[in-house]
BAKOL-222158 format. One record per residue: residue number from 1; x, y, z of N, C-alpha, C in turn; residue in three letters. Coordinates in pm, whole numbers. Layout:
! residues N
<site><k>NUM</k><n_east>X</n_east><n_north>Y</n_north><n_up>Z</n_up><ca_east>X</ca_east><ca_north>Y</ca_north><ca_up>Z</ca_up><c_east>X</c_east><c_north>Y</c_north><c_up>Z</c_up><r>ALA</r></site>
...
//
This chain:
! residues 81
<site><k>1</k><n_east>-4086</n_east><n_north>3379</n_north><n_up>817</n_up><ca_east>-4154</ca_east><ca_north>3429</ca_north><ca_up>698</ca_up><c_east>-4304</c_east><c_north>3410</c_north><c_up>716</c_up><r>UNK</r></site>
<site><k>2</k><n_east>-4375</n_east><n_north>3513</n_north><n_up>683</n_up><ca_east>-4520</ca_east><ca_north>3499</ca_north><ca_up>688</ca_up><c_east>-4573</c_east><c_north>3460</c_north><c_up>550</c_up><r>UNK</r></site>
<site><k>3</k><n_east>-4700</n_east><n_north>3441</n_north><n_up>542</n_up><ca_east>-4763</ca_east><ca_north>3391</ca_north><ca_up>420</ca_up><c_east>-4746</c_east><c_north>3489</c_north><c_up>303</c_up><r>UNK</r></site>
<site><k>4</k><n_east>-4754</n_east><n_north>3618</n_north><n_up>327</n_up><ca_east>-4741</ca_east><ca_north>3718</ca_north><ca_up>221</ca_up><c_east>-4603</c_east><c_north>3717</c_north><c_up>157</c_up><r>UNK</r></site>
<site><k>5</k><n_east>-4499</n_east><n_north>3709</n_north><n_up>241</n_up><ca_east>-4363</ca_east><ca_north>3705</ca_north><ca_up>188</ca_up><c_east>-4338</c_east><c_north>3577</c_north><c_up>108</c_up><r>UNK</r></site>
<site><k>6</k><n_east>-4394</n_east><n_north>3467</n_north><n_up>155</n_up><ca_east>-4379</ca_east><ca_north>3340</ca_north><ca_up>86</ca_up><c_east>-4447</c_east><c_north>3344</c_north><c_up>-51</c_up><r>UNK</r></site>
<site><k>7</k><n_east>-4565</n_east><n_north>3403</n_north><n_up>-57</n_up><ca_east>-4636</ca_east><ca_north>3415</ca_north><ca_up>-185</ca_up><c_east>-4561</c_east><c_north>3509</c_north><c_up>-280</c_up><r>UNK</r></site>
<site><k>8</k><n_east>-4510</n_east><n_north>3620</n_north><n_up>-228</n_up><ca_east>-4434</ca_east><ca_north>3714</ca_north><ca_up>-311</ca_up><c_east>-4309</c_east><c_north>3648</c_north><c_up>-367</c_up><r>UNK</r></site>
<site><k>9</k><n_east>-4240</n_east><n_north>3570</n_north><n_up>-285</n_up><ca_east>-4122</ca_east><ca_north>3499</ca_north><ca_up>-333</ca_up><c_east>-4159</c_east><c_north>3396</c_north><c_up>-440</c_up><r>UNK</r></site>
<site><k>10</k><n_east>-4270</n_east><n_north>3327</n_north><n_up>-421</n_up><ca_east>-4314</ca_east><ca_north>3230</ca_north><ca_up>-520</ca_up><c_east>-4350</c_east><c_north>3295</c_north><c_up>-652</c_up><r>UNK</r></site>
<site><k>11</k><n_east>-4416</n_east><n_north>3409</n_north><n_up>-645</n_up><ca_east>-4453</ca_east><ca_north>3481</ca_north><ca_up>-768</ca_up><c_east>-4329</c_east><c_north>3532</c_north><c_up>-840</c_up><r>UNK</r></site>
<site><k>12</k><n_east>-4232</n_east><n_north>3585</n_north><n_up>-764</n_up><ca_east>-4107</ca_east><ca_north>3631</ca_north><ca_up>-826</ca_up><c_east>-4036</c_east><c_north>3515</c_north><c_up>-896</c_up><r>UNK</r></site>
<site><k>13</k><n_east>-4032</n_east><n_north>3400</n_north><n_up>-829</n_up><ca_east>-3966</ca_east><ca_north>3284</ca_north><ca_up>-888</ca_up><c_east>-4040</c_east><c_north>3238</c_north><c_up>-1014</c_up><r>UNK</r></site>
<site><k>14</k><n_east>-4173</n_east><n_north>3242</n_north><n_up>-1011</n_up><ca_east>-4252</ca_east><ca_north>3202</ca_north><ca_up>-1127</ca_up><c_east>-4226</c_east><c_north>3296</c_north><c_up>-1245</c_up><r>UNK</r></site>
<site><k>15</k><n_east>-4226</n_east><n_north>3426</n_north><n_up>-1221</n_up><ca_east>-4202</ca_east><ca_north>3523</ca_north><ca_up>-1327</ca_up><c_east>-4060</c_east><c_north>3507</c_north><c_up>-1383</c_up><r>UNK</r></site>
<site><k>16</k><n_east>-3963</n_east><n_north>3485</n_north><n_up>-1296</n_up><ca_east>-3825</ca_east><ca_north>3465</ca_north><ca_up>-1340</ca_up><c_east>-3815</c_east><c_north>3340</c_north><c_up>-1427</c_up><r>UNK</r></site>
<site><k>17</k><n_east>-3877</n_east><n_north>3231</n_north><n_up>-1386</n_up><ca_east>-3873</ca_east><ca_north>3107</ca_north><ca_up>-1462</ca_up><c_east>-3940</c_east><c_north>3121</c_north><c_up>-1597</c_up><r>UNK</r></site>
<site><k>18</k><n_east>-4056</n_east><n_north>3186</n_north><n_up>-1599</n_up><ca_east>-4126</ca_east><ca_north>3206</ca_north><ca_up>-1726</ca_up><c_east>-4045</c_east><c_north>3297</c_north><c_up>-1818</c_up><r>UNK</r></site>
<site><k>19</k><n_east>-3980</n_east><n_north>3395</n_north><n_up>-1762</n_up><ca_east>-3895</ca_east><ca_north>3484</ca_north><ca_up>-1842</ca_up><c_east>-3777</c_east><c_north>3410</c_north><c_up>-1902</c_up><r>UNK</r></site>
<site><k>20</k><n_east>-3718</n_east><n_north>3321</n_north><n_up>-1825</n_up><ca_east>-3605</ca_east><ca_north>3243</ca_north><ca_up>-1877</ca_up><c_east>-3650</c_east><c_north>3153</c_north><c_up>-1992</c_up><r>UNK</r></site>
<site><k>21</k><n_east>-3767</n_east><n_north>3091</n_north><n_up>-1979</n_up><ca_east>-3819</ca_east><ca_north>3007</ca_north><ca_up>-2087</ca_up><c_east>-3843</c_east><c_north>3091</c_north><c_up>-2211</c_up><r>UNK</r></site>
<site><k>22</k><n_east>-3902</n_east><n_north>3209</n_north><n_up>-2195</n_up><ca_east>-3928</ca_east><ca_north>3298</ca_north><ca_up>-2308</ca_up><c_east>-3798</c_east><c_north>3337</c_north><c_up>-2378</c_up><r>UNK</r></site>
<site><k>23</k><n_east>-3698</n_east><n_north>3374</n_north><n_up>-2301</n_up><ca_east>-3569</ca_east><ca_north>3414</ca_north><ca_up>-2358</ca_up><c_east>-3506</c_east><c_north>3296</c_north><c_up>-2432</c_up><r>UNK</r></site>
<site><k>24</k><n_east>-3512</n_east><n_north>3178</n_north><n_up>-2373</n_up><ca_east>-3457</ca_east><ca_north>3060</ca_north><ca_up>-2439</ca_up><c_east>-3527</c_east><c_north>3034</c_north><c_up>-2571</c_up><r>UNK</r></site>
<site><k>25</k><n_east>-3660</n_east><n_north>3043</n_north><n_up>-2574</n_up><ca_east>-3733</ca_east><ca_north>3017</ca_north><ca_up>-2698</ca_up><c_east>-3700</c_east><c_north>3121</c_north><c_up>-2805</c_up><r>UNK</r></site>
<site><k>26</k><n_east>-3683</n_east><n_north>3247</n_north><n_up>-2767</n_up><ca_east>-3647</ca_east><ca_north>3350</ca_north><ca_up>-2863</ca_up><c_east>-3508</c_east><c_north>3322</c_north><c_up>-2921</c_up><r>UNK</r></site>
<site><k>27</k><n_east>-3415</n_east><n_north>3283</n_north><n_up>-2837</n_up><ca_east>-3280</ca_east><ca_north>3251</ca_north><ca_up>-2884</ca_up><c_east>-3284</c_east><c_north>3129</c_north><c_up>-2975</c_up><r>UNK</r></site>
<site><k>28</k><n_east>-3363</n_east><n_north>3027</n_north><n_up>-2939</n_up><ca_east>-3371</ca_east><ca_north>2906</ca_north><ca_up>-3020</ca_up><c_east>-3431</c_east><c_north>2936</c_north><c_up>-3157</c_up><r>UNK</r></site>
<site><k>29</k><n_east>-3535</n_east><n_north>3018</n_north><n_up>-3162</n_up><ca_east>-3595</ca_east><ca_north>3053</ca_north><ca_up>-3291</ca_up><c_east>-3497</c_east><c_north>3133</c_north><c_up>-3376</c_up><r>UNK</r></site>
<site><k>30</k><n_east>-3423</n_east><n_north>3224</n_north><n_up>-3315</n_up><ca_east>-3322</ca_east><ca_north>3299</ca_north><ca_up>-3387</ca_up><c_east>-3214</c_east><c_north>3208</c_north><c_up>-3443</c_up><r>UNK</r></site>
<site><k>31</k><n_east>-3169</n_east><n_north>3111</n_north><n_up>-3363</n_up><ca_east>-3067</ca_east><ca_north>3018</ca_north><ca_up>-3411</ca_up><c_east>-3119</c_east><c_north>2934</c_north><c_up>-3526</c_up><r>UNK</r></site>
<site><k>32</k><n_east>-3246</n_east><n_north>2895</n_north><n_up>-3521</n_up><ca_east>-3304</ca_east><ca_north>2817</ca_north><ca_up>-3630</ca_up><c_east>-3313</c_east><c_north>2899</c_north><c_up>-3758</c_up><r>UNK</r></site>
<site><k>33</k><n_east>-3347</n_east><n_north>3026</n_north><n_up>-3746</n_up><ca_east>-3352</ca_east><ca_north>3113</ca_north><ca_up>-3864</ca_up><c_east>-3212</c_east><c_north>3130</c_north><c_up>-3925</c_up><r>UNK</r></site>
<site><k>34</k><n_east>-3111</n_east><n_north>3148</n_north><n_up>-3840</n_up><ca_east>-2974</ca_east><ca_north>3163</ca_north><ca_up>-3890</ca_up><c_east>-2930</c_east><c_north>3035</c_north><c_up>-3961</c_up><r>UNK</r></site>
<site><k>35</k><n_east>-2960</n_east><n_north>2918</n_north><n_up>-3904</n_up><ca_east>-2924</ca_east><ca_north>2791</ca_north><ca_up>-3968</ca_up><c_east>-2999</c_east><c_north>2773</c_north><c_up>-4100</c_up><r>UNK</r></site>
<site><k>36</k><n_east>-3124</n_east><n_north>2818</n_north><n_up>-4105</n_up><ca_east>-3200</ca_east><ca_north>2807</ca_north><ca_up>-4230</ca_up><c_east>-3131</c_east><c_north>2886</c_north><c_up>-4341</c_up><r>UNK</r></site>
<site><k>37</k><n_east>-3090</n_east><n_north>3006</n_north><n_up>-4310</n_up><ca_east>-3023</ca_east><ca_north>3090</ca_north><ca_up>-4409</ca_up><c_east>-2887</c_east><c_north>3032</c_north><c_up>-4445</c_up><r>UNK</r></site>
<site><k>38</k><n_east>-2815</n_east><n_north>2982</n_north><n_up>-4345</n_up><ca_east>-2680</ca_east><ca_north>2930</ca_north><ca_up>-4370</ca_up><c_east>-2682</c_east><c_north>2800</c_north><c_up>-4451</c_up><r>UNK</r></site>
<site><k>39</k><n_east>-2784</n_east><n_north>2718</n_north><n_up>-4435</n_up><ca_east>-2788</ca_east><ca_north>2589</ca_north><ca_up>-4503</ca_up><c_east>-2870</c_east><c_north>2589</c_north><c_up>-4631</c_up><r>UNK</r></site>
<site><k>40</k><n_east>-2930</n_east><n_north>2700</n_north><n_up>-4665</n_up><ca_east>-3012</ca_east><ca_north>2707</ca_north><ca_up>-4787</ca_up><c_east>-2934</c_east><c_north>2671</c_north><c_up>-4914</c_up><r>UNK</r></site>
<site><k>41</k><n_east>-2807</n_east><n_north>2711</n_north><n_up>-4930</n_up><ca_east>-2735</ca_east><ca_north>2673</ca_north><ca_up>-5051</ca_up><c_east>-2715</c_east><c_north>2522</c_north><c_up>-5066</c_up><r>UNK</r></site>
<site><k>42</k><n_east>-2716</n_east><n_north>2450</n_north><n_up>-4957</n_up><ca_east>-2692</ca_east><ca_north>2306</ca_north><ca_up>-4961</ca_up><c_east>-2820</c_east><c_north>2225</c_north><c_up>-4982</c_up><r>UNK</r></site>
<site><k>43</k><n_east>-2934</n_east><n_north>2290</n_north><n_up>-4986</n_up><ca_east>-3061</ca_east><ca_north>2219</ca_north><ca_up>-4999</ca_up><c_east>-3073</c_east><c_north>2151</c_north><c_up>-5135</c_up><r>UNK</r></site>
<site><k>44</k><n_east>-3006</n_east><n_north>2203</n_north><n_up>-5236</n_up><ca_east>-3017</ca_east><ca_north>2144</ca_north><ca_up>-5369</ca_up><c_east>-2928</c_east><c_north>2020</c_north><c_up>-5384</c_up><r>UNK</r></site>
<site><k>45</k><n_east>-2841</n_east><n_north>1994</n_north><n_up>-5289</n_up><ca_east>-2754</ca_east><ca_north>1877</ca_north><ca_up>-5297</ca_up><c_east>-2830</c_east><c_north>1746</c_north><c_up>-5276</c_up><r>UNK</r></site>
<site><k>46</k><n_east>-2938</n_east><n_north>1753</n_north><n_up>-5203</n_up><ca_east>-3016</ca_east><ca_north>1633</ca_north><ca_up>-5177</ca_up><c_east>-3120</c_east><c_north>1614</c_north><c_up>-5286</c_up><r>UNK</r></site>
<site><k>47</k><n_east>-3140</n_east><n_north>1489</n_north><n_up>-5325</n_up><ca_east>-3243</ca_east><ca_north>1460</ca_north><ca_up>-5424</ca_up><c_east>-3380</c_east><c_north>1467</c_north><c_up>-5356</c_up><r>UNK</r></site>
<site><k>48</k><n_east>-3478</n_east><n_north>1519</n_north><n_up>-5427</n_up><ca_east>-3612</ca_east><ca_north>1520</ca_north><ca_up>-5368</ca_up><c_east>-3664</c_east><c_north>1378</c_north><c_up>-5356</c_up><r>UNK</r></site>
<site><k>49</k><n_east>-3742</n_east><n_north>1347</n_north><n_up>-5254</n_up><ca_east>-3792</ca_east><ca_north>1211</ca_north><ca_up>-5239</ca_up><c_east>-3888</c_east><c_north>1176</c_north><c_up>-5351</c_up><r>UNK</r></site>
<site><k>50</k><n_east>-3878</n_east><n_north>1055</n_north><n_up>-5399</n_up><ca_east>-3966</ca_east><ca_north>1009</ca_north><ca_up>-5507</ca_up><c_east>-4107</c_east><c_north>991</c_north><c_up>-5454</c_up><r>UNK</r></site>
<site><k>51</k><n_east>-4204</n_east><n_north>1028</n_north><n_up>-5536</n_up><ca_east>-4343</ca_east><ca_north>1014</ca_north><ca_up>-5495</ca_up><c_east>-4380</c_east><c_north>866</c_north><c_up>-5496</c_up><r>UNK</r></site>
<site><k>52</k><n_east>-4440</n_east><n_north>823</n_north><n_up>-5389</n_up><ca_east>-4480</ca_east><ca_north>682</ca_north><ca_up>-5378</ca_up><c_east>-4603</c_east><c_north>659</c_north><c_up>-5464</c_up><r>UNK</r></site>
<site><k>53</k><n_east>-4608</n_east><n_north>548</n_north><n_up>-5535</n_up><ca_east>-4726</ca_east><ca_north>520</ca_north><ca_up>-5617</ca_up><c_east>-4847</c_east><c_north>496</c_north><c_up>-5527</c_up><r>UNK</r></site>
<site><k>54</k><n_east>-4961</n_east><n_north>540</n_north><n_up>-5575</n_up><ca_east>-5084</ca_east><ca_north>525</ca_north><ca_up>-5497</ca_up><c_east>-5121</c_east><c_north>377</c_north><c_up>-5492</c_up><r>UNK</r></site>
<site><k>55</k><n_east>-5138</n_east><n_north>327</n_north><n_up>-5371</n_up><ca_east>-5173</ca_east><ca_north>187</ca_north><ca_up>-5354</ca_up><c_east>-5323</c_east><c_north>170</c_north><c_up>-5373</c_up><r>UNK</r></site>
<site><k>56</k><n_east>-5359</n_east><n_north>69</n_north><n_up>-5448</n_up><ca_east>-5500</ca_east><ca_north>42</ca_north><ca_up>-5470</ca_up><c_east>-5555</c_east><c_north>-34</c_north><c_up>-5351</c_up><r>UNK</r></site>
<site><k>57</k><n_east>-5675</n_east><n_north>5</n_north><n_up>-5310</n_up><ca_east>-5738</ca_east><ca_north>-57</ca_north><ca_up>-5196</ca_up><c_east>-5806</c_east><c_north>-186</c_north><c_up>-5243</c_up><r>UNK</r></site>
<site><k>58</k><n_east>-5770</n_east><n_north>-300</n_north><n_up>-5186</n_up><ca_east>-5833</ca_east><ca_north>-424</ca_north><ca_up>-5230</ca_up><c_east>-5979</c_east><c_north>-429</c_north><c_up>-5186</c_up><r>UNK</r></site>
<site><k>59</k><n_east>-6058</n_east><n_north>-501</n_north><n_up>-5262</n_up><ca_east>-6199</ca_east><ca_north>-515</ca_north><ca_up>-5228</ca_up><c_east>-6211</c_east><c_north>-601</c_north><c_up>-5102</c_up><r>UNK</r></site>
<site><k>60</k><n_east>-6312</n_east><n_north>-573</n_north><n_up>-5023</n_up><ca_east>-6334</ca_east><ca_north>-647</ca_north><ca_up>-4900</ca_up><c_east>-6371</c_east><c_north>-791</c_north><c_up>-4934</c_up><r>UNK</r></site>
<site><k>61</k><n_east>-6300</n_east><n_north>-884</n_north><n_up>-4872</n_up><ca_east>-6328</ca_east><ca_north>-1024</ca_north><ca_up>-4900</ca_up><c_east>-6428</c_east><c_north>-1078</c_north><c_up>-4799</c_up><r>UNK</r></site>
<site><k>62</k><n_east>-6474</n_east><n_north>-1199</n_north><n_up>-4824</n_up><ca_east>-6571</ca_east><ca_north>-1260</ca_north><ca_up>-4733</ca_up><c_east>-6504</c_east><c_north>-1290</c_north><c_up>-4599</c_up><r>UNK</r></site>
<site><k>63</k><n_east>-6372</n_east><n_north>-1314</n_north><n_up>-4600</n_up><ca_east>-6301</ca_east><ca_north>-1338</ca_north><ca_up>-4474</ca_up><c_east>-6304</c_east><c_north>-1213</c_north><c_up>-4386</c_up><r>UNK</r></site>
<site><k>64</k><n_east>-6287</n_east><n_north>-1095</n_north><n_up>-4447</n_up><ca_east>-6294</ca_east><ca_north>-971</ca_north><ca_up>-4371</ca_up><c_east>-6433</c_east><c_north>-952</c_north><c_up>-4312</c_up><r>UNK</r></site>
<site><k>65</k><n_east>-6535</n_east><n_north>-986</n_north><n_up>-4389</n_up><ca_east>-6672</ca_east><ca_north>-973</ca_north><ca_up>-4340</ca_up><c_east>-6695</c_east><c_north>-1069</c_north><c_up>-4223</c_up><r>UNK</r></site>
<site><k>66</k><n_east>-6642</n_east><n_north>-1190</n_north><n_up>-4232</n_up><ca_east>-6656</ca_east><ca_north>-1286</ca_north><ca_up>-4122</ca_up><c_east>-6586</c_east><c_north>-1236</c_north><c_up>-3996</c_up><r>UNK</r></site>
<site><k>67</k><n_east>-6466</n_east><n_north>-1181</n_north><n_up>-4012</n_up><ca_east>-6393</ca_east><ca_north>-1128</ca_north><ca_up>-3897</ca_up><c_east>-6466</c_east><c_north>-1011</c_north><c_up>-3834</c_up><r>UNK</r></site>
<site><k>68</k><n_east>-6526</n_east><n_north>-926</n_north><n_up>-3916</n_up><ca_east>-6601</ca_east><ca_north>-812</ca_north><ca_up>-3863</ca_up><c_east>-6724</c_east><c_north>-861</c_north><c_up>-3786</c_up><r>UNK</r></site>
<site><k>69</k><n_east>-6790</n_east><n_north>-964</n_north><n_up>-3836</n_up><ca_east>-6907</ca_east><ca_north>-1019</ca_north><ca_up>-3767</ca_up><c_east>-6868</c_east><c_north>-1081</c_north><c_up>-3634</c_up><r>UNK</r></site>
<site><k>70</k><n_east>-6755</n_east><n_north>-1151</n_north><n_up>-3631</n_up><ca_east>-6707</ca_east><ca_north>-1211</ca_north><ca_up>-3506</ca_up><c_east>-6672</c_east><c_north>-1103</c_north><c_up>-3405</c_up><r>UNK</r></site>
<site><k>71</k><n_east>-6605</n_east><n_north>-998</n_north><n_up>-3450</n_up><ca_east>-6568</ca_east><ca_north>-889</ca_north><ca_up>-3360</ca_up><c_east>-6691</c_east><c_north>-821</c_north><c_up>-3304</c_up><r>UNK</r></site>
<site><k>72</k><n_east>-6793</n_east><n_north>-800</n_north><n_up>-3388</n_up><ca_east>-6916</ca_east><ca_north>-737</ca_north><ca_up>-3341</ca_up><c_east>-6986</c_east><c_north>-827</c_north><c_up>-3239</c_up><r>UNK</r></site>
<site><k>73</k><n_east>-6984</n_east><n_north>-958</n_north><n_up>-3262</n_up><ca_east>-7049</ca_east><ca_north>-1049</ca_north><ca_up>-3167</ca_up><c_east>-6976</c_east><c_north>-1048</c_north><c_up>-3032</c_up><r>UNK</r></site>
<site><k>74</k><n_east>-6844</n_east><n_north>-1045</n_north><n_up>-3035</n_up><ca_east>-6767</ca_east><ca_north>-1042</ca_north><ca_up>-2911</ca_up><c_east>-6795</c_east><c_north>-913</c_north><c_up>-2834</c_up><r>UNK</r></site>
<site><k>75</k><n_east>-6798</n_east><n_north>-802</n_north><n_up>-2903</n_up><ca_east>-6824</ca_east><ca_north>-674</ca_north><ca_up>-2836</ca_up><c_east>-6964</c_east><c_north>-674</c_north><c_up>-2777</c_up><r>UNK</r></site>
<site><k>76</k><n_east>-7061</n_east><n_north>-727</n_north><n_up>-2850</n_up><ca_east>-7198</ca_east><ca_north>-733</ca_north><ca_up>-2800</ca_up><c_east>-7207</c_east><c_north>-821</c_north><c_up>-2676</c_up><r>UNK</r></site>
<site><k>77</k><n_east>-7138</n_east><n_north>-935</n_north><n_up>-2678</n_up><ca_east>-7141</ca_east><ca_north>-1025</ca_north><ca_up>-2562</ca_up><c_east>-7074</c_east><c_north>-962</c_north><c_up>-2441</c_up><r>UNK</r></site>
<site><k>78</k><n_east>-6962</n_east><n_north>-891</n_north><n_up>-2463</n_up><ca_east>-6889</ca_east><ca_north>-832</ca_north><ca_up>-2352</ca_up><c_east>-6964</c_east><c_north>-715</c_north><c_up>-2290</c_up><r>UNK</r></site>
<site><k>79</k><n_east>-7043</n_east><n_north>-644</n_north><n_up>-2367</n_up><ca_east>-7114</ca_east><ca_north>-528</ca_north><ca_up>-2312</ca_up><c_east>-7244</c_east><c_north>-568</c_north><c_up>-2243</c_up><r>UNK</r></site>
<site><k>80</k><n_east>-7290</n_east><n_north>-691</n_north><n_up>-2259</n_up><ca_east>-7415</ca_east><ca_north>-736</ca_north><ca_up>-2194</ca_up><c_east>-7393</c_east><c_north>-773</c_north><c_up>-2049</c_up><r>UNK</r></site>
<site><k>81</k><n_east>-7271</n_east><n_north>-786</n_north><n_up>-2003</n_up><ca_east>-7244</ca_east><ca_north>-827</ca_north><ca_up>-1865</ca_up><c_east>-7296</c_east><c_north>-730</c_north><c_up>-1767</c_up><r>UNK</r></site>
//
Protein backbone atom coordinates (compact mmCIF):
# COMPACT_ATOMS: atom_id res chain seq x y z
CA UNK A 1 0.00 0.00 0.00
CA UNK A 2 1.26 3.41 -0.83
CA UNK A 3 0.64 6.58 1.11
CA UNK A 4 -2.37 7.68 -0.99
CA UNK A 5 -4.26 4.42 -0.50
CA UNK A 6 -3.54 4.52 3.22
CA UNK A 7 -4.87 8.08 3.51
CA UNK A 8 -7.98 7.22 1.46
CA UNK A 9 -8.68 4.23 3.70
CA UNK A 10 -8.24 6.39 6.80
CA UNK A 11 -10.61 9.03 5.48
CA UNK A 12 -13.22 6.39 4.58
CA UNK A 13 -12.95 4.93 8.08
CA UNK A 14 -13.27 8.40 9.64
CA UNK A 15 -16.38 9.25 7.60
CA UNK A 16 -17.93 5.85 8.42
CA UNK A 17 -17.25 6.32 12.14
CA UNK A 18 -18.64 9.84 12.19
CA UNK A 19 -21.71 8.66 10.30
CA UNK A 20 -22.31 5.89 12.81
CA UNK A 21 -22.10 8.38 15.70
CA UNK A 22 -24.55 10.70 13.92
CA UNK A 23 -27.01 7.86 13.30
CA UNK A 24 -26.74 6.73 16.92
CA UNK A 25 -27.41 10.25 18.21
CA UNK A 26 -30.45 10.64 15.95
CA UNK A 27 -31.85 7.31 17.17
CA UNK A 28 -31.16 8.25 20.80
CA UNK A 29 -32.91 11.61 20.46
CA UNK A 30 -35.89 9.91 18.81
CA UNK A 31 -36.08 7.35 21.62
CA UNK A 32 -35.97 10.14 24.20
CA UNK A 33 -38.82 11.97 22.47
CA UNK A 34 -40.91 8.78 22.37
CA UNK A 35 -40.27 8.17 26.09
CA UNK A 36 -41.20 11.77 26.87
CA UNK A 37 -44.56 11.35 25.17
CA UNK A 38 -45.13 7.90 26.68
CA UNK A 39 -44.35 8.97 30.26
CA UNK A 40 -46.10 12.35 30.23
CA UNK A 41 -49.31 10.96 31.82
CA UNK A 42 -47.31 9.70 34.80
CA UNK A 43 -45.62 13.04 35.51
CA UNK A 44 -48.48 14.13 37.77
CA UNK A 45 -48.00 11.11 40.05
CA UNK A 46 -44.89 12.60 41.59
CA UNK A 47 -45.16 15.46 44.05
CA UNK A 48 -43.31 18.59 43.03
CA UNK A 49 -40.24 19.23 45.18
CA UNK A 50 -40.80 21.66 48.02
CA UNK A 51 -39.05 24.98 47.68
CA UNK A 52 -36.17 25.25 50.11
CA UNK A 53 -36.33 28.26 52.42
CA UNK A 54 -33.80 30.95 51.65
CA UNK A 55 -30.90 30.67 54.05
CA UNK A 56 -29.79 33.90 55.65
CA UNK A 57 -26.14 34.71 55.25
CA UNK A 58 -24.52 35.21 58.65
CA UNK A 59 -22.51 38.35 59.24
CA UNK A 60 -18.76 37.97 58.97
CA UNK A 61 -17.27 37.40 62.39
CA UNK A 62 -13.90 38.53 63.67
CA UNK A 63 -12.72 34.91 63.47
CA UNK A 64 -13.40 34.91 59.71
CA UNK A 65 -11.45 38.15 59.36
CA UNK A 66 -8.53 36.64 61.29
CA UNK A 67 -8.53 33.54 59.09
CA UNK A 68 -8.60 35.68 55.95
CA UNK A 69 -5.64 37.73 57.22
CA UNK A 70 -3.67 34.56 58.01
CA UNK A 71 -4.41 33.12 54.56
CA UNK A 72 -3.32 36.36 52.89
CA UNK A 73 -0.09 36.37 54.89
CA UNK A 74 0.68 32.77 53.94
CA UNK A 75 0.06 33.46 50.26
CA UNK A 76 2.25 36.56 50.40
CA UNK A 77 5.07 34.64 52.09
CA UNK A 78 4.85 31.74 49.62
CA UNK A 79 4.96 34.00 46.56
CA UNK A 80 8.07 35.90 47.75
CA UNK A 81 10.32 32.83 47.31
